[in-house]
N, C-alpha and C positions, 0 to 999 in steps of 0.2 A: 432468615439467618444468613449471615455472611459465610461464604466458603473460607475456611481458615487453613493455612498450610504451615507445617513445621519444617524449618530449614536449619540444619546444623551448620554453623559457620565457624565455631571455635574448636581447635584441636583439643582432644581429650588429654588431660594431664593426670598422671597417677601420683598419688600422695602417699608417702610412707618413708620408712627408714631406709636410706640408701646403702647401708652396709650389711645389716644382719636380719632385717625383718621385711617380709613381703608386704607390699602395700595392700590396704583393704578398702580404700575409697578412691574415686576418680572424679575430678571436676569436669562438669559438662555444661556447655552453654548452647543456646539455640535462639534463633529469631523466628517470630511468628507473624505472618502477614496475611491479609485477605486477598480475594480474587482480583481486586482492583490494584494490587501492588502497594497498598498502604499497610504499615506496621500496625498490629493490633496491640494497643497499649492498655495496661492496667486492668486486665481481666484475669479471673481465676481459671486455670486450665488444669487438667489431669494428664499426667504423662506416665506411661508404663515402660520401663526399661528392661530389656532382656539381652543377654549375651548368648549367642548361638555358636555351636561348634561345627566346623566343617563346611557349611554352606548357608545360604540365606534361608533355607528351610531346615537347617540342622537342629540338633538337640539343644534345648535350653539348659545351660549350666548355671545360670544365675538370672533372677528376675526380681523386680520390686516395683512399687508404685510411688508416685509423687503427686501431690496437689500443691500447686504453686502459682503465684500471680506474676504476670508479665510486668516489666517496668514501663516507664513512659516511652521508651524506644522500642517496645515489643520484644525485649530480651528476657529470657528466663535463665537462671543460673542455679544449678543443683549439684549435689554430690552423689554420684553413683556409689551405692554402698550405704547410703544414709537414708534410704527410703523405708517404706512399710511393706508388709506382706512379702518379705523377701524369701526366695527359695534359693538355696545354694549360697556359697561364700566366694567372694572374689579371691581371697587368699588361697583357696583350694584349686583355683584354675591353673592347669598346667599349660602355660602359654607356649611352650615349645612343642606341644602335641599336635599342632596343625593350625589351620586358619580359624579366626574367630570373627563374628559379625555382631554389630550392635543394632538391635531392633528397637525402634521407638513407636509407641502407639499413643495417640492423643485423643482426648475428648475435650473439645474447645469450650464445653459448657461447665467443665469442672466435675463432671460425674464419672461414671464407670463405663460409659458406652464409647469405647475406643474405635472410632471410624476413620481415623487418618493414620496410615501405617507407612513407615519408611525403614529400610534396612540398608546398612552400609558396612563394608568390610573394615575391620580394624587393621590397617596395613602397617601400623607402627607398634612395636613392642618397646615401650619406653625404657630408658637407661636404668631407671630405678628398679624395674622389674628384674632385669638380668643381674643386678647387683646382689640379689638374694642367693645366687648359685655360682657366681664367678668373681674372682679377684684379679683377673688378667685382662681387663678391658683397655683398649686404646682410646684415649680421649679424642673425639672427633673435632675437626675444625668447624666453625660456625657455618650453617647452611645458608642457602639463598632464601629470600622472602618467599613464602608459600610452600617450601619444602618441609617434610616431616622426618623425624629421626626414627630409624628402624634398625633392626639387627640383621646383619648378613649371615650367610650360612656358616662362616667361620667363627661366628659368635661376637664379632665386633660391630659396634654401632656405626651406621652410615646414614647420610642424608639422601632422601629420594624425592623426586618431583611428584606432584599429584595433579589431578584434573583442574583446569581453570575454574574459577568461580565467577559466574555471570548472572546479571539480573535483567529481566525483560522489561522494556519500557511500555507504558500504556499506549494504546492505539489512538490515532487521530486521523482526521480527514478520510474517514471511511466512506467510500462511494459504492456504486454498484459493481465496480470491477477493480478497485484498488484500495489500499490502506497504507498508512505510515506508522511505523513503530521504530524499534531500535533496541539498544541494550547498553549495559555498562559492565565492562570486564573489571571486576574488583581485584582479582588475583590471577596471576598466570600459573600458579602452582609450582613455581620454581623453574619453569621451562618456558621459553618464549611462545606467545600465542601467534600461530602462523595464519590462522583463518578465523574469522568471526562473522556473524550475521544473524539472520532470522530464518527459521524453517517453519513451514506451515502445512496443514492438511485439514481435510474435513473430518479426520479421525483423531482422537486425542493422542497426546504424547508423540508428536512427529519427531523423526530423527534425520540426521544429515545424509542418510541413504536415499532420501527422496530427491526428486528433481526440483521441487518447489522450495527453493532455497536462495538466499542472497549471499553474496560475498562482499563484506564491507571492511576489507583491509585486515590489519593485524595489530597486535599489541594491546596495551591496556586502555582504559578510559571509555568515554561515551561514544557510541556510533549511532547513525540513523539509517533506516532501511525503508524502501518503498516496495510494497508487495503489489504486483500487477498481474493481469490475466485472471482475476477472480471472477466468479460467477455471481450474478445478482441474486438476492434473497437467499444466500447460503451462509451457514455458520461455519467458521473456521477456528482451528486451534493452532496457536503459534507460540514459539518460545525462542529466546535468544540462545545462541551457542557460541562456544569458543573452543578451538582445538590447539593442543600443544603436542609434544612428543609422546606424552602418556596416552592421550586420547581426547575425547570431546566431552566437555562439561556443558550442561544445559541450565538455563534460567527457569524461573517460574512460568507456567503455562497461562496464557491469556486467550480467551475466546472472544470473538466479535462476529457480527452478522452484517453482510453487505446490504446496501439499500436496494429497493425495487426500482430497476431502471425504467419500467413502464410508467412511473409516476414522476420522472425527472424532467425538468425543463428550466430554461433560463439560466443555466450555469455553464461555465466552460467545460468542454469535453475532458473527461478524466485522462490524464497523461498527455493530452494534446491541447493545451489552452490556446496555442497559436499554431499557424502553419505558414510556411514560406514558399512562394512560387519560384520559378527558375530565375527570375530577375531580382529576387530578394525582397519583393513586396511581402509584408507580413499582414496576415488576416487573423482576427480573433475568431474563436470557435464557440459554438453554443450547442449543448445537448438538448434535444427535444424528443422525449420518448426514447426509442431505441436508435435514433439516427443522430449523427454528429454533422452539423452544418457549418459552413463559413458564415460569419456574422456580417460581412461586408460583400459588396458586389466585386466580381473579378475585374482586375485592372492590369492584367498581364499583356504584354505586346509580343510574346514569343510562345511558340508551342513548347511542349515538354522537352523536345529534342534540341531546342535552341534556335530553330528556324523562325524567321520573322512572320508574324501575322500581318498582312498588308493593311495599312491605315488608309482608309478612304476619306479624303477631305474634299471630294468633289461636290459641286452643286451649291448654289447660294452665294451671296456676296461675301460671306465670311470664309468661304472655302478658297482653296488655291485655284480652283477652276470653276467657271460657271457651267461647264459641261458636266452633266450628271452621269456618273459611271456606276453608282451603287446598284441600280436595278439590273445591270448587265452581268453582275458577278455570279459565277457558279462555283466558286471556291471560297475558302474562308477569308473573312475580312472583319475589320473592327472600325469603329468610329466613335467620336465623342459627341454627345448631344449638342447640336447647334454649332459644332466645331469650336466650342468654347472650352479652352483648357481648364478653366476654373471648375468645370463640372466633373473632371476626371477623378480628383482625389476622393470626393464623397460619393459619387454615383457610379464610378467605374466606366468601362467601355460598354458600348452596345455592339454585340457580335451578330453576324448573320448565322443561320443554322448550319451552314457549310463548315464554319469554324468549330461548331459543336460536334459534328460527326467526323471531323478529321482524326484519322487513326494515330497521328503523332501525339495526341493528347493535349487538351486545353488546360485542365486543372493540374495542380501540383501532384507529384508522385504519391500514390496511395489514395488519391482522391479522384472523383469523376463528376460529370454533370448528372444530376438526378434524373431518373426516368419519370414518366407520367405517373406510374404506380407509386413511386416514392413521394411525389408531391401529394398524392391522395392519402398516403399514410400520415403525412404531416397534418393535413387539414382535418382528417378524421380524429387524430389524437387531440386536436384543439377544439373539437366539438362539431365539426362539419363546416362545409363551405359557407353557410349562411352567417356564421358567427366568428369564424377563425380570423377574418381579416383584421379586426381591431386588436387581436392578441398578437398579431405579427407586425404591426406598423409602429415605427418610431413615434414617440410622443413629441418630438421636436416640431416646433411651428416654423422653423427656418425654411423647411422645404415643402411640407404639406400646406396647402392653402387653408384659409379659415373655415371652409365648409367641411373639413375633415371631421368625421364622426368619432368622438371620444376614444382615441386609441389608448390601449393599456400596455402594449408590448410585453405582456406577461410571459410570452414564450421566449423573449430575448432575440427574436429573429431580426428586429430593428430595420424593417423595410423603409426605404426612402423612395419618393416618386420620381424615378429617373426617366419616365416617358419611353418613347420608342421611335424607330426610324422606319418609315413606310418604304415599300419597295419602289416607289417613285422617287425616293431620295429625300423626301421632306421629313421634318422632325415634328412630333406631336406629343401633347399631354404631359410635359414636365410639370411638376408640382401637383398633378392631379392623379396620375396612375403610375403603377410599377408593373413592369412586364418581365417575366422570367421564362427563359427557354427550358423545355425538358429535352431529354435525349431521345424521346420517342417520336418517330415520324408518323404522320397520318397516311400519306401516300407519297408519290414521287415528287410532288410539288409543295406539300405542306407538312408541318410538324406541330405537335401540341405545346401549349404554353399555359402559364397561370398569370392572372393579373389581379391586382388589388386597386381599388379606387377609394374615394373619400368615405364610403360607408363600410359596414362590417363584412361585406361579402368578399370571398375569393372566387374568381370566375375561371372556369375551364374553357379554353377555346383553342383555335389553331391559327397560325400565321403562315403566309407564304414563306418559304425557306430563305428568301432574299430580304425579309424584314430584319430589323435590328432590335435586339432586346438584351436585357441584363442577364447575367449568369451568376448563380450561386453554386458552390461545389459541396459535395457530400463525401464523407470518408468511406473508403472501400469497406 
């Protein structure tokens, strides 16, 4: 059965003789919708109406029952005072004796099991009510949209503002740690809406006193909100809110459950679909299990502080010098495979390990070079080193040679075979292998890396720190 909610949207209007006779009926309208935010149309419902004196738990001075069908828009219209099984009379209520509250109880099946209850204060005593006892009223000027007519202490009618009316939008793009919703402020209650947004919690009926809240501007109309910092596999309760000078009005509550991050792969990282390095190079991201990776090899020429990473073009006829200096370096350096600029855009730079370990930082802010353990976490998530290679390799035949074993790239890691540079300065294995540094050293001369070749394997090995290999970054 759908969860059904009764929401009073139309101001109660008293019907009666405006001069000499107290009214004995009130017109009442309400909208009914289900938990998905859709109006419930053309069903028979039962509604019990009670008027309580003094408080939301006060004495009932009038009650009756109605059995009525919603229209095609989910609206019910009834006359309070015209129901069945009535106790008390509206005409006998002394409206000047204190506060009164309207209590509604609903059975969405049309029976007598009232399991949806709502109580709201009758903050307006309509003009027709007072006309039964006074002949000296001042005629009020028209109020603002959303305001209601009430009686001041001096007995004269005045217009007062009410709480805003807001509806919560359905949720979309629910991930392991974020979701998108919003709302629609239908009425400002006669006073400008100063703040609006979404509030959420793992406990029902969240309020704006919580810190888990968005602020999406002010005024009427539709707004959108992104909820972030959520916990995977958790159920949340959220509702739109709008605040004016009277207070805060809330929309219908909607619950949703975040996805299990441990089963996620091949999609952009939530909230960080791309990341930019210090030079403005943009990298796509991919979520694989609990880790967020860059989807392309690093191609930055500066450290995080803006200082240059030396470019080594020595050795070979295509370099600037036939004298090879790569093997002599003990500080950070970068190079392009074969000194061919065409390889940079797709394959990135090859860095020696001294650039990896530089405290200035090689990856963008809030990102770092993965440790050996993080590489193991990745391959374990993908089924182990013997089968994870195919899940990590690009399916493009432009770079991998024809002997490449059926890559699926189902992880979205999109590895290309960028080869490596040996510590003697030579370049090897482009189109055959991909080599990635880890941030973990083996000893003073060597550090761990991962490499993929044309079969399904991912191999763990170590290079001399003066070798050149590709770099992927991982989010902090």
